[in-house]
N, C-alpha and C positions, 0 to 999 in steps of 0.2 A: 240574835239577828237573823232575819229571814234568808234563806238560801234561794238564789234564783235557780230554777228547774226548766228543762226544756224537754223536747222530744226525745233527745238522745239519752238523758240521764234520769227520766221520771221513774222508771221501773226501779232503778238501782236506789235512789234517794227516797222515794215515797213508798212503792209497794213492797220493797224488801226490809224496810226499816223494821227494828225490833221494838218499836214503841209508837205511840200514836203520832200521827202527822197531820198538821193543819196546812191545807193547800189553799192559797189565795189566787183565784184566777182574775187577771186584771188586764188593763191596757193603758198605755200612756194618755190617750185621749179622752178616757173615762172620768168625769168629774166625781161621782161617787166613789170610784176607785181611789182617787186621790185623798177623799176624805177618809176612807178606811185605812191608808198607808200608816199613819202614826199609831193608830189603834192595833193593827196586826203587829207592828214593831214592839209595842208595849207588851202585848200577849207573849211574843217570842222571847222578850227579856224576862218576864216574870215566870214563865214555864221553862226556862232553859235548863237543859238536863233531863226534863221529863217528857217533852215533846219536841217534834222537829217542825219548824214552820218553814213552808216553802211558797215561793211566789212563781207563778206561770204567766208569762206575758202571752195572752192568746193570739196576738199577731205574729209572735215569732214561734210559738209551739201550737199551731193549729191542729195538727194530729191529735195531741194529747186533749186539747179542748174538745175536739169532735168525738173522741173516744167516750169522753164522760158526759157527753150531751150538754156542753155549756153553751147556752144561748143567750143569756143574760149576765151581764157583769156589773158589780163584782159578784162573784160566786165563790163561796168558801166550802171546800169539801173537807170532811174529817174521816180520816183514814185509821182504821185499827185492824191489825193482822192482815194488811195488804188488800183490805176492802173497804169501800165507803160505808162508814158508819153513821154519817149524819151529814146535812147539807144546809148552808144558809145562802139565800139570794138577797141581793141589795145591801145597802149600807145599814148598819145596825150599831147599837150601843156596845161598848166594850163588855159591859156585863154579860150581854148575850153569849158572846164568844167564849168568855171565861166560864160561864155555866156549861156550854157544850163540851169545853176541853175537859172540865172536871168530871163530866159524865163518863168520859172515855178513860180516865185514870183509875 
């Protein structure tokens, strides 16, 4: 299951994680974000124990979104060792996310 992350806990949950982290930047009003929700949850379930899956609502965590230059949503950032290792903008098939996660493991 994906973890909700905000400006106050982003560093602890994402940047200090000891394993790869997929971070989904989204908003309630975003149609493509809603399309990605079940896909992101499936990835979270399939890779449980290997990666952390986090969700950042850009309306509630504007500081974090700005820090990482999020201009379009959905945007998914893949972190490894506290740094952005890959990026995906827009709605994509599950296989795209799985391939990017596997590349980090």
